[in-house]
All heavy atoms as a GROMACS GRO file, in nm:
protein
  560
    1MET      N    1 -12.247   6.505   3.294
    1MET     CA    2 -12.200   6.498   3.156
    1MET      C    3 -12.068   6.577   3.153
    1MET      O    4 -12.052   6.686   3.212
    1MET     CB    5 -12.296   6.560   3.062
    1MET     CG    6 -12.234   6.573   2.920
    1MET     SD    7 -12.347   6.648   2.801
    1MET     CE    8 -12.436   6.510   2.764
    2GLY      N    9 -11.965   6.523   3.084
    2GLY     CA   10 -11.838   6.591   3.072
    2GLY      C   11 -11.844   6.712   2.989
    2GLY      O   12 -11.929   6.721   2.903
    3GLU      N   13 -11.752   6.804   3.014
    3GLU     CA   14 -11.743   6.928   2.942
    3GLU      C   15 -11.721   6.905   2.792
    3GLU      O   16 -11.777   6.973   2.702
    3GLU     CB   17 -11.641   7.022   2.995
    3GLU     CG   18 -11.669   7.084   3.126
    3GLU     CD   19 -11.569   7.177   3.177
    3GLU    OE1   20 -11.491   7.234   3.087
    3GLU    OE2   21 -11.545   7.186   3.298
    4GLY      N   22 -11.637   6.801   2.764
    4GLY     CA   23 -11.608   6.773   2.624
    4GLY      C   24 -11.730   6.740   2.541
    4GLY      O   25 -11.749   6.795   2.427
    5LEU      N   26 -11.820   6.656   2.592
    5LEU     CA   27 -11.942   6.621   2.516
    5LEU      C   28 -12.039   6.745   2.505
    5LEU      O   29 -12.100   6.762   2.408
    5LEU     CB   30 -12.010   6.506   2.589
    5LEU     CG   31 -11.941   6.375   2.580
    5LEU    CD1   32 -12.020   6.268   2.657
    5LEU    CD2   33 -11.914   6.335   2.438
    6ALA      N   34 -12.043   6.827   2.612
    6ALA     CA   35 -12.122   6.944   2.605
    6ALA      C   36 -12.072   7.039   2.499
    6ALA      O   37 -12.153   7.099   2.423
    6ALA     CB   38 -12.127   7.018   2.742
    7ARG      N   39 -11.936   7.057   2.483
    7ARG     CA   40 -11.884   7.134   2.378
    7ARG      C   41 -11.916   7.078   2.243
    7ARG      O   42 -11.920   7.156   2.144
    7ARG     CB   43 -11.737   7.147   2.395
    7ARG     CG   44 -11.688   7.249   2.495
    7ARG     CD   45 -11.538   7.269   2.481
    7ARG     NE   46 -11.452   7.155   2.472
    7ARG     CZ   47 -11.393   7.102   2.576
    7ARG    NH1   48 -11.410   7.160   2.698
    7ARG    NH2   49 -11.325   6.990   2.566
    8CYS      N   50 -11.941   6.955   2.230
    8CYS     CA   51 -11.972   6.890   2.099
    8CYS      C   52 -12.116   6.900   2.068
    8CYS      O   53 -12.162   6.853   1.970
    8CYS     CB   54 -11.933   6.743   2.101
    8CYS     SG   55 -11.759   6.712   2.112
    9GLY      N   56 -12.198   6.964   2.156
    9GLY     CA   57 -12.339   6.986   2.129
    9GLY      C   58 -12.429   6.885   2.188
    9GLY      O   59 -12.550   6.882   2.151
   10PHE      N   60 -12.375   6.796   2.277
   10PHE     CA   61 -12.460   6.691   2.332
   10PHE      C   62 -12.525   6.750   2.461
   10PHE      O   63 -12.468   6.838   2.522
   10PHE     CB   64 -12.381   6.562   2.368
   10PHE     CG   65 -12.340   6.488   2.251
   10PHE    CD1   66 -12.212   6.514   2.190
   10PHE    CD2   67 -12.421   6.395   2.197
   10PHE    CE1   68 -12.177   6.432   2.083
   10PHE    CE2   69 -12.384   6.324   2.083
   10PHE     CZ   70 -12.258   6.344   2.021
   11ARG      N   71 -12.638   6.690   2.497
   11ARG     CA   72 -12.702   6.724   2.631
   11ARG      C   73 -12.752   6.600   2.699
   11ARG      O   74 -12.775   6.502   2.624
   11ARG     CB   75 -12.811   6.827   2.604
   11ARG     CG   76 -12.922   6.773   2.517
   11ARG     CD   77 -13.024   6.890   2.479
   11ARG     NE   78 -13.106   6.844   2.374
   11ARG     CZ   79 -13.222   6.783   2.392
   11ARG    NH1   80 -13.263   6.757   2.512
   11ARG    NH2   81 -13.301   6.749   2.286
   12GLN      N   82 -12.762   6.609   2.825
   12GLN     CA   83 -12.805   6.488   2.907
   12GLN      C   84 -12.960   6.489   2.914
   12GLN      O   85 -13.018   6.590   2.938
   12GLN     CB   86 -12.745   6.496   3.044
   12GLN     CG   87 -12.768   6.373   3.122
   12GLN     CD   88 -12.679   6.367   3.245
   12GLN    OE1   89 -12.605   6.460   3.273
   12GLN    NE2   90 -12.697   6.268   3.321
   13VAL      N   91 -13.023   6.376   2.878
   13VAL     CA   92 -13.162   6.358   2.883
   13VAL      C   93 -13.197   6.229   2.951
   13VAL      O   94 -13.109   6.131   2.948
   13VAL     CB   95 -13.227   6.359   2.750
   13VAL    CG1   96 -13.208   6.501   2.678
   13VAL    CG2   97 -13.182   6.249   2.654
   14PRO      N   98 -13.312   6.217   3.006
   14PRO     CA   99 -13.357   6.084   3.063
   14PRO      C  100 -13.372   5.982   2.954
   14PRO      O  101 -13.410   6.008   2.843
   14PRO     CB  102 -13.487   6.110   3.135
   14PRO     CG  103 -13.509   6.254   3.143
   14PRO     CD  104 -13.415   6.319   3.028
   15SER      N  105 -13.337   5.851   2.986
   15SER     CA  106 -13.348   5.752   2.881
   15SER      C  107 -13.489   5.723   2.832
   15SER      O  108 -13.504   5.680   2.716
   15SER     CB  109 -13.284   5.621   2.932
   15SER     OG  110 -13.344   5.572   3.046
   16ASP      N  111 -13.590   5.755   2.914
   16ASP     CA  112 -13.723   5.729   2.871
   16ASP      C  113 -13.773   5.824   2.756
   16ASP      O  114 -13.885   5.805   2.704
   16ASP     CB  115 -13.818   5.729   2.986
   16ASP     CG  116 -13.829   5.854   3.065
   16ASP    OD1  117 -13.744   5.944   3.049
   16ASP    OD2  118 -13.926   5.862   3.144
   17VAL      N  119 -13.697   5.931   2.723
   17VAL     CA  120 -13.736   6.013   2.618
   17VAL      C  121 -13.661   5.985   2.487
   17VAL      O  122 -13.688   6.051   2.385
   17VAL     CB  123 -13.715   6.170   2.658
   17VAL    CG1  124 -13.789   6.208   2.780
   17VAL    CG2  125 -13.571   6.198   2.673
   18LEU      N  126 -13.572   5.891   2.492
   18LEU     CA  127 -13.506   5.848   2.367
   18LEU      C  128 -13.601   5.793   2.267
   18LEU      O  129 -13.695   5.715   2.304
   18LEU     CB  130 -13.389   5.754   2.401
   18LEU     CG  131 -13.278   5.809   2.483
   18LEU    CD1  132 -13.184   5.695   2.518
   18LEU    CD2  133 -13.207   5.921   2.414
   19GLU      N  134 -13.576   5.816   2.136
   19GLU     CA  135 -13.662   5.764   2.033
   19GLU      C  136 -13.571   5.697   1.927
   19GLU      O  137 -13.449   5.730   1.922
   19GLU     CB  138 -13.744   5.879   1.970
   19GLU     CG  139 -13.844   5.942   2.066
   19GLU     CD  140 -13.926   6.048   1.993
   19GLU    OE1  141 -13.902   6.075   1.877
   19GLU    OE2  142 -14.011   6.102   2.062
   20PRO      N  143 -13.625   5.601   1.853
   20PRO     CA  144 -13.547   5.548   1.744
   20PRO      C  145 -13.481   5.658   1.654
   20PRO      O  146 -13.542   5.755   1.624
   20PRO     CB  147 -13.643   5.467   1.659
   20PRO     CG  148 -13.751   5.430   1.760
   20PRO     CD  149 -13.762   5.549   1.848
   21GLY      N  150 -13.351   5.636   1.630
   21GLY     CA  151 -13.280   5.731   1.546
   21GLY      C  152 -13.200   5.828   1.628
   21GLY      O  153 -13.109   5.899   1.575
   22ASP      N  154 -13.227   5.841   1.758
   22ASP     CA  155 -13.142   5.934   1.845
   22ASP      C  156 -13.002   5.878   1.857
   22ASP      O  157 -12.976   5.759   1.852
   22ASP     CB  158 -13.204   5.939   1.984
   22ASP     CG  159 -13.331   6.027   1.991
   22ASP    OD1  160 -13.361   6.096   1.893
   22ASP    OD2  161 -13.399   6.024   2.091
   23VAL      N  162 -12.909   5.966   1.877
   23VAL     CA  163 -12.770   5.933   1.899
   23VAL      C  164 -12.739   5.960   2.042
   23VAL      O  165 -12.760   6.064   2.091
   23VAL     CB  166 -12.677   6.021   1.802
   23VAL    CG1  167 -12.531   5.993   1.837
   23VAL    CG2  168 -12.707   5.989   1.660
   24VAL      N  169 -12.679   5.846   2.098
   24VAL     CA  170 -12.637   5.859   2.240
   24VAL      C  171 -12.488   5.858   2.249
   24VAL      O  172 -12.422   5.764   2.190
   24VAL     CB  173 -12.700   5.744   2.322
   24VAL    CG1  174 -12.656   5.745   2.466
   24VAL    CG2  175 -12.848   5.739   2.312
   25ALA      N  176 -12.431   5.955   2.313
   25ALA     CA  177 -12.282   5.957   2.334
   25ALA      C  178 -12.248   5.895   2.472
   25ALA      O  179 -12.318   5.932   2.570
   25ALA     CB  180 -12.230   6.105   2.330
   26LEU      N  181 -12.151   5.804   2.474
   26LEU     CA  182 -12.117   5.740   2.595
   26LEU      C  183 -11.974   5.771   2.631
   26LEU      O  184 -11.882   5.781   2.545
   26LEU     CB  185 -12.121   5.588   2.584
   26LEU     CG  186 -12.260   5.531   2.548
   26LEU    CD1  187 -12.250   5.383   2.513
   26LEU    CD2  188 -12.354   5.555   2.657
   27GLN      N  189 -11.948   5.798   2.757
   27GLN     CA  190 -11.824   5.820   2.810
   27GLN      C  191 -11.767   5.696   2.881
   27GLN      O  192 -11.842   5.604   2.908
   27GLN     CB  193 -11.823   5.933   2.914
   27GLN     CG  194 -11.873   6.061   2.858
   27GLN     CD  195 -11.864   6.169   2.959
   27GLN    OE1  196 -11.756   6.222   2.993
   27GLN    NE2  197 -11.984   6.213   3.006
   28PRO      N  198 -11.633   5.680   2.890
   28PRO     CA  199 -11.576   5.561   2.964
   28PRO      C  200 -11.659   5.530   3.089
   28PRO      O  201 -11.674   5.612   3.178
   28PRO     CB  202 -11.431   5.595   2.984
   28PRO     CG  203 -11.395   5.698   2.875
   28PRO     CD  204 -11.531   5.771   2.857
   29GLY      N  205 -11.703   5.407   3.101
   29GLY     CA  206 -11.773   5.360   3.221
   29GLY      C  207 -11.925   5.378   3.216
   29GLY      O  208 -11.988   5.326   3.300
   30ASP      N  209 -11.969   5.448   3.115
   30ASP     CA  210 -12.115   5.474   3.109
   30ASP      C  211 -12.193   5.338   3.073
   30ASP      O  212 -12.129   5.262   2.992
   30ASP     CB  213 -12.148   5.578   2.997
   30ASP     CG  214 -12.128   5.719   3.044
   30ASP    OD1  215 -12.104   5.739   3.157
   30ASP    OD2  216 -12.138   5.809   2.955
   31ARG      N  217 -12.307   5.327   3.106
   31ARG     CA  218 -12.392   5.214   3.062
   31ARG      C  219 -12.473   5.257   2.943
   31ARG      O  220 -12.542   5.362   2.951
   31ARG     CB  221 -12.476   5.167   3.186
   31ARG     CG  222 -12.568   5.058   3.147
   31ARG     CD  223 -12.652   5.014   3.268
   31ARG     NE  224 -12.752   4.919   3.224
   31ARG     CZ  225 -12.727   4.783   3.229
   31ARG    NH1  226 -12.607   4.739   3.279
   31ARG    NH2  227 -12.816   4.694   3.193
   32ALA      N  228 -12.483   5.178   2.835
   32ALA     CA  229 -12.567   5.205   2.731
   32ALA      C  230 -12.710   5.192   2.776
   32ALA      O  231 -12.745   5.086   2.824
   32ALA     CB  232 -12.535   5.108   2.616
   33PRO      N  233 -12.792   5.302   2.758
   33PRO     CA  234 -12.928   5.294   2.814
   33PRO      C  235 -13.027   5.206   2.730
   33PRO      O  236 -13.131   5.169   2.777
   33PRO     CB  237 -12.972   5.441   2.819
   33PRO     CG  238 -12.889   5.503   2.709
   33PRO     CD  239 -12.762   5.425   2.699
   34VAL      N  240 -12.993   5.185   2.610
   34VAL     CA  241 -13.083   5.114   2.522
   34VAL      C  242 -13.003   5.032   2.416
   34VAL      O  243 -12.885   5.058   2.403
   34VAL     CB  244 -13.180   5.215   2.443
   34VAL    CG1  245 -13.274   5.284   2.530
   34VAL    CG2  246 -13.092   5.312   2.362
   35ASP      N  247 -13.064   4.940   2.348
   35ASP     CA  248 -12.998   4.862   2.238
   35ASP      C  249 -12.972   4.971   2.126
   35ASP      O  250 -13.046   5.062   2.105
   35ASP     CB  251 -13.096   4.764   2.181
   35ASP     CG  252 -13.124   4.654   2.275
   35ASP    OD1  253 -13.071   4.653   2.390
   35ASP    OD2  254 -13.200   4.564   2.243
   36GLY      N  255 -12.863   4.950   2.053
   36GLY     CA  256 -12.829   5.042   1.951
   36GLY      C  257 -12.722   4.988   1.864
   36GLY      O  258 -12.681   4.872   1.866
   37ILE      N  259 -12.672   5.071   1.767
   37ILE     CA  260 -12.566   5.043   1.671
   37ILE      C  261 -12.454   5.147   1.700
   37ILE      O  262 -12.485   5.268   1.714
   37ILE     CB  263 -12.616   5.058   1.531
   37ILE    CG1  264 -12.732   4.966   1.504
   37ILE    CG2  265 -12.502   5.041   1.433
   37ILE    CD1  266 -12.698   4.818   1.507
   38VAL      N  267 -12.330   5.108   1.706
   38VAL     CA  268 -12.217   5.194   1.721
   38VAL      C  269 -12.204   5.279   1.594
   38VAL      O  270 -12.198   5.222   1.485
   38VAL     CB  271 -12.083   5.123   1.756
   38VAL    CG1  272 -11.976   5.218   1.768
   38VAL    CG2  273 -12.101   5.036   1.881
   39VAL      N  274 -12.210   5.416   1.600
   39VAL     CA  275 -12.196   5.494   1.484
   39VAL      C  276 -12.063   5.558   1.474
   39VAL      O  277 -12.023   5.610   1.374
   39VAL     CB  278 -12.306   5.602   1.485
   39VAL    CG1  279 -12.446   5.541   1.468
   39VAL    CG2  280 -12.301   5.692   1.601
   40SER      N  281 -11.986   5.558   1.583
   40SER     CA  282 -11.850   5.616   1.581
   40SER      C  283 -11.774   5.566   1.698
   40SER      O  284 -11.822   5.547   1.810
   40SER     CB  285 -11.864   5.766   1.586
   40SER     OG  286 -11.736   5.824   1.583
   41GLY      N  287 -11.645   5.535   1.676
   41GLY     CA  288 -11.559   5.492   1.781
   41GLY      C  289 -11.542   5.339   1.788
   41GLY      O  290 -11.605   5.263   1.715
   42THR      N  291 -11.454   5.297   1.878
   42THR     CA  292 -11.433   5.160   1.909
   42THR      C  293 -11.421   5.140   2.057
   42THR      O  294 -11.384   5.239   2.127
   42THR     CB  295 -11.298   5.104   1.839
   42THR    OG1  296 -11.192   5.181   1.891
   42THR    CG2  297 -11.310   5.122   1.688
   43SER      N  298 -11.444   5.023   2.099
   43SER     CA  299 -11.432   4.991   2.241
   43SER      C  300 -11.442   4.847   2.268
   43SER      O  301 -11.459   4.765   2.170
   43SER     CB  302 -11.544   5.062   2.318
   43SER     OG  303 -11.527   5.049   2.463
   44THR      N  304 -11.430   4.804   2.399
   44THR     CA  305 -11.458   4.672   2.432
   44THR      C  306 -11.576   4.676   2.532
   44THR      O  307 -11.590   4.778   2.602
   44THR     CB  308 -11.340   4.601   2.500
   44THR    OG1  309 -11.296   4.688   2.609
   44THR    CG2  310 -11.232   4.583   2.404
   45VAL      N  311 -11.657   4.567   2.542
   45VAL     CA  312 -11.779   4.570   2.619
   45VAL      C  313 -11.787   4.442   2.698
   45VAL      O  314 -11.757   4.339   2.648
   45VAL     CB  315 -11.897   4.587   2.530
   45VAL    CG1  316 -12.030   4.585   2.607
   45VAL    CG2  317 -11.899   4.713   2.442
   46ASP      N  318 -11.820   4.449   2.822
   46ASP     CA  319 -11.845   4.339   2.912
   46ASP      C  320 -11.984   4.290   2.888
   46ASP      O  321 -12.079   4.359   2.952
   46ASP     CB  322 -11.816   4.380   3.059
   46ASP     CG  323 -11.846   4.259   3.146
   46ASP    OD1  324 -11.878   4.152   3.106
   46ASP    OD2  325 -11.831   4.282   3.267
   47GLU      N  326 -12.011   4.190   2.816
   47GLU     CA  327 -12.147   4.139   2.789
   47GLU      C  328 -12.173   4.012   2.875
   47GLU      O  329 -12.264   3.938   2.848
   47GLU     CB  330 -12.167   4.106   2.640
   47GLU     CG  331 -12.170   4.222   2.557
   47GLU     CD  332 -12.193   4.193   2.412
   47GLU    OE1  333 -12.186   4.079   2.366
   47GLU    OE2  334 -12.222   4.288   2.333
   48SER      N  335 -12.082   3.986   2.978
   48SER     CA  336 -12.098   3.866   3.053
   48SER      C  337 -12.230   3.848   3.119
   48SER      O  338 -12.286   3.732   3.126
   48SER     CB  339 -11.984   3.852   3.154
   48SER     OG  340 -11.990   3.958   3.248
   49ALA      N  341 -12.294   3.952   3.164
   49ALA     CA  342 -12.430   3.939   3.235
   49ALA      C  343 -12.532   3.895   3.131
   49ALA      O  344 -12.633   3.842   3.170
   49ALA     CB  345 -12.469   4.069   3.298
   50LEU      N  346 -12.518   3.921   3.008
   50LEU     CA  347 -12.614   3.894   2.897
   50LEU      C  348 -12.590   3.770   2.830
   50LEU      O  349 -12.680   3.690   2.797
   50LEU     CB  350 -12.623   4.004   2.796
   50LEU     CG  351 -12.664   4.140   2.849
   50LEU    CD1  352 -12.639   4.252   2.741
   50LEU    CD2  353 -12.801   4.143   2.898
   51THR      N  354 -12.461   3.726   2.810
   51THR     CA  355 -12.420   3.617   2.728
   51THR      C  356 -12.349   3.512   2.797
   51THR      O  357 -12.337   3.401   2.743
   51THR     CB  358 -12.336   3.659   2.606
   51THR    OG1  359 -12.210   3.714   2.660
   51THR    CG2  360 -12.399   3.773   2.523
   52GLY      N  361 -12.294   3.541   2.915
   52GLY     CA  362 -12.211   3.442   2.985
   52GLY      C  363 -12.064   3.443   2.934
   52GLY      O  364 -11.983   3.376   2.993
   53GLU      N  365 -12.035   3.519   2.825
   53GLU     CA  366 -11.897   3.526   2.778
   53GLU      C  367 -11.810   3.602   2.874
   53GLU      O  368 -11.836   3.715   2.900
   53GLU     CB  369 -11.900   3.596   2.637
   53GLU     CG  370 -11.763   3.622   2.583
   53GLU     CD  371 -11.684   3.503   2.559
   53GLU    OE1  372 -11.730   3.400   2.500
   53GLU    OE2  373 -11.565   3.502   2.605
   54PRO      N  374 -11.708   3.542   2.930
   54PRO     CA  375 -11.625   3.606   3.028
   54PRO      C  376 -11.531   3.712   2.975
   54PRO      O  377 -11.481   3.793   3.053
   54PRO     CB  378 -11.547   3.487   3.093
   54PRO     CG  379 -11.535   3.392   2.990
   54PRO     CD  380 -11.657   3.401   2.911
   55LEU      N  381 -11.496   3.707   2.845
   55LEU     CA  382 -11.406   3.803   2.792
   55LEU      C  383 -11.474   3.924   2.723
   55LEU      O  384 -11.581   3.910   2.677
   55LEU     CB  385 -11.318   3.733   2.683
   55LEU     CG  386 -11.240   3.610   2.726
   55LEU    CD1  387 -11.173   3.545   2.608
   55LEU    CD2  388 -11.141   3.654   2.838
   56PRO      N  389 -11.410   4.042   2.732
   56PRO     CA  390 -11.468   4.160   2.672
   56PRO      C  391 -11.491   4.140   2.518
   56PRO      O  392 -11.404   4.075   2.453
   56PRO     CB  393 -11.366   4.266   2.696
   56PRO     CG  394 -11.280   4.220   2.810
   56PRO     CD  395 -11.280   4.069   2.798
   57VAL      N  396 -11.590   4.196   2.462
   57VAL     CA  397 -11.626   4.184   2.324
   57VAL      C  398 -11.589   4.321   2.258
   57VAL      O  399 -11.632   4.423   2.302
   57VAL     CB  400 -11.774   4.156   2.306
   57VAL    CG1  401 -11.810   4.148   2.160
   57VAL    CG2  402 -11.814   4.023   2.379
   58SER      N  403 -11.519   4.315   2.139
   58SER     CA  404 -11.480   4.430   2.077
   58SER      C  405 -11.606   4.493   1.999
   58SER      O  406 -11.682   4.417   1.938
   58SER     CB  407 -11.370   4.408   1.978
   58SER     OG  408 -11.252   4.374   2.040
   59LYS      N  409 -11.617   4.625   1.999
   59LYS     CA  410 -11.720   4.688   1.930
   59LYS      C  411 -11.657   4.800   1.838
   59LYS      O  412 -11.562   4.862   1.878
   59LYS     CB  413 -11.823   4.760   2.016
   59LYS     CG  414 -11.893   4.659   2.116
   59LYS     CD  415 -11.986   4.568   2.036
   59LYS     CE  416 -12.054   4.470   2.128
   59LYS     NZ  417 -12.152   4.393   2.053
   60ARG      N  418 -11.719   4.824   1.720
   60ARG     CA  419 -11.673   4.920   1.627
   60ARG      C  420 -11.794   4.972   1.548
   60ARG      O  421 -11.900   4.923   1.568
   60ARG     CB  422 -11.557   4.875   1.537
   60ARG     CG  423 -11.603   4.767   1.444
   60ARG     CD  424 -11.488   4.721   1.363
   60ARG     NE  425 -11.536   4.638   1.245
   60ARG     CZ  426 -11.560   4.512   1.252
   60ARG    NH1  427 -11.554   4.442   1.372
   60ARG    NH2  428 -11.607   4.445   1.155
   61GLU      N  429 -11.764   5.070   1.466
   61GLU     CA  430 -11.877   5.131   1.390
   61GLU      C  431 -11.951   5.012   1.316
   61GLU      O  432 -11.897   4.927   1.254
   61GLU     CB  433 -11.822   5.221   1.282
   61GLU     CG  434 -11.763   5.346   1.349
   61GLU     CD  435 -11.707   5.449   1.243
   61GLU    OE1  436 -11.758   5.450   1.128
   61GLU    OE2  437 -11.611   5.516   1.276
   62GLY      N  438 -12.086   5.021   1.327
   62GLY     CA  439 -12.166   4.926   1.260
   62GLY      C  440 -12.213   4.802   1.346
   62GLY      O  441 -12.299   4.725   1.300
   63THR      N  442 -12.146   4.784   1.462
   63THR     CA  443 -12.181   4.666   1.537
   63THR      C  444 -12.288   4.697   1.640
   63THR      O  445 -12.305   4.809   1.683
   63THR     CB  446 -12.060   4.613   1.615
   63THR    OG1  447 -12.003   4.710   1.703
   63THR    CG2  448 -11.952   4.557   1.520
   64ALA      N  449 -12.369   4.596   1.681
   64ALA     CA  450 -12.482   4.607   1.773
   64ALA      C  451 -12.424   4.639   1.916
   64ALA      O  452 -12.318   4.582   1.949
   64ALA     CB  453 -12.569   4.494   1.773
   65LEU      N  454 -12.492   4.720   1.991
   65LEU     CA  455 -12.451   4.741   2.126
   65LEU      C  456 -12.582   4.718   2.214
   65LEU      O  457 -12.691   4.774   2.190
   65LEU     CB  458 -12.406   4.886   2.149
   65LEU     CG  459 -12.363   4.927   2.284
   65LEU    CD1  460 -12.242   4.851   2.325
   65LEU    CD2  461 -12.330   5.079   2.284
   66LEU      N  462 -12.571   4.638   2.321
   66LEU     CA  463 -12.671   4.610   2.412
   66LEU      C  464 -12.644   4.694   2.538
   66LEU      O  465 -12.539   4.740   2.553
   66LEU     CB  466 -12.677   4.459   2.441
   66LEU     CG  467 -12.696   4.370   2.319
   66LEU    CD1  468 -12.680   4.224   2.362
   66LEU    CD2  469 -12.831   4.392   2.260
   67PRO      N  470 -12.756   4.705   2.622
   67PRO     CA  471 -12.735   4.783   2.749
   67PRO      C  472 -12.629   4.716   2.835
   67PRO      O  473 -12.658   4.624   2.907
   67PRO     CB  474 -12.870   4.783   2.808
   67PRO     CG  475 -12.969   4.755   2.704
   67PRO     CD  476 -12.887   4.669   2.608
   68THR      N  477 -12.506   4.760   2.827
   68THR     CA  478 -12.387   4.702   2.901
   68THR      C  479 -12.300   4.818   2.938
   68THR      O  480 -12.328   4.938   2.918
   68THR     CB  481 -12.307   4.608   2.809
   68THR    OG1  482 -12.272   4.670   2.696
   68THR    CG2  483 -12.392   4.489   2.773
   69ARG      N  484 -12.188   4.786   3.004
   69ARG     CA  485 -12.088   4.885   3.037
   69ARG      C  486 -11.977   4.889   2.942
   69ARG      O  487 -11.879   4.811   2.958
   69ARG     CB  488 -12.036   4.863   3.180
   69ARG     CG  489 -12.137   4.900   3.285
   69ARG     CD  490 -12.065   4.940   3.408
   69ARG     NE  491 -12.162   4.973   3.511
   69ARG     CZ  492 -12.220   5.093   3.527
   69ARG    NH1  493 -12.188   5.193   3.444
   69ARG    NH2  494 -12.306   5.122   3.614
   70PRO      N  495 -11.977   4.978   2.844
   70PRO     CA  496 -11.867   4.982   2.742
   70PRO      C  497 -11.756   5.074   2.807
   70PRO      O  498 -11.773   5.142   2.904
   70PRO     CB  499 -11.926   5.046   2.619
   70PRO     CG  500 -12.032   5.131   2.675
   70PRO     CD  501 -12.082   5.062   2.801
   71ASP      N  502 -11.646   5.083   2.730
   71ASP     CA  503 -11.529   5.172   2.776
   71ASP      C  504 -11.502   5.255   2.646
   71ASP      O  505 -11.394   5.252   2.598
   71ASP     CB  506 -11.415   5.090   2.819
   71ASP     CG  507 -11.310   5.182   2.872
   71ASP    OD1  508 -11.344   5.290   2.920
   71ASP    OD2  509 -11.188   5.146   2.867
   72PHE      N  510 -11.604   5.325   2.600
   72PHE     CA  511 -11.590   5.405   2.478
   72PHE      C  512 -11.502   5.525   2.499
   72PHE      O  513 -11.498   5.586   2.610
   72PHE     CB  514 -11.718   5.450   2.422
   72PHE     CG  515 -11.793   5.342   2.332
   72PHE    CD1  516 -11.883   5.262   2.396
   72PHE    CD2  517 -11.760   5.332   2.205
   72PHE    CE1  518 -11.944   5.167   2.309
   72PHE    CE2  519 -11.815   5.240   2.127
   72PHE     CZ  520 -11.910   5.148   2.184
   73ASP      N  521 -11.433   5.570   2.394
   73ASP     CA  522 -11.358   5.689   2.398
   73ASP      C  523 -11.440   5.795   2.308
   73ASP      O  524 -11.424   5.786   2.184
   73ASP     CB  525 -11.215   5.673   2.335
   73ASP     CG  526 -11.135   5.796   2.330
   73ASP    OD1  527 -11.171   5.889   2.404
   73ASP    OD2  528 -11.037   5.796   2.264
   74PRO      N  529 -11.519   5.874   2.374
   74PRO     CA  530 -11.604   5.962   2.296
   74PRO      C  531 -11.522   6.077   2.226
   74PRO      O  532 -11.438   6.134   2.288
   74PRO     CB  533 -11.701   6.019   2.398
   74PRO     CG  534 -11.623   6.022   2.526
   74PRO     CD  535 -11.534   5.900   2.516
   75ARG      N  536 -11.550   6.095   2.100
   75ARG     CA  537 -11.483   6.198   2.021
   75ARG      C  538 -11.587   6.262   1.930
   75ARG      O  539 -11.672   6.203   1.877
   75ARG     CB  540 -11.375   6.130   1.935
   75ARG     CG  541 -11.271   6.066   2.018
   75ARG     CD  542 -11.179   5.985   1.932
   75ARG     NE  543 -11.095   5.895   2.008
   75ARG     CZ  544 -10.984   5.853   1.976
   75ARG    NH1  545 -10.921   5.884   1.859
   75ARG    NH2  546 -10.918   5.775   2.057
   76CYS      N  547 -11.570   6.390   1.919
   76CYS     CA  548 -11.653   6.464   1.820
   76CYS      C  549 -11.554   6.514   1.704
   76CYS      O  550 -11.447   6.552   1.734
   76CYS     CB  551 -11.735   6.576   1.879
   76CYS     SG  552 -11.631   6.698   1.973
   77ASN      N  553 -11.603   6.497   1.589
   77ASN     CA  554 -11.515   6.536   1.479
   77ASN      C  555 -11.558   6.672   1.427
   77ASN      O  556 -11.656   6.722   1.430
   77ASN     CB  557 -11.530   6.440   1.364
   77ASN     CG  558 -11.486   6.299   1.404
   77ASN    OD1  559 -11.396   6.291   1.482
   77ASN    ND2  560 -11.555   6.197   1.360
   0.00000   0.00000   0.00000
């Protein structure tokens, strides 16, 4: 885990302990461990393995995120 996320109060945990309602912070190149909703930030996601769509899909607050490799820019406010 990067120092920036640790300073924001995040900690690294195994994905099998995640529960509904938990917030997961992703760094560029991280794989989303579970299905979820983007609560902050914007990015593009390669969903080609799931949907066959060859172009990256834009994600922003409120959009669904599947276990894929996004390129999120994590920020804490």
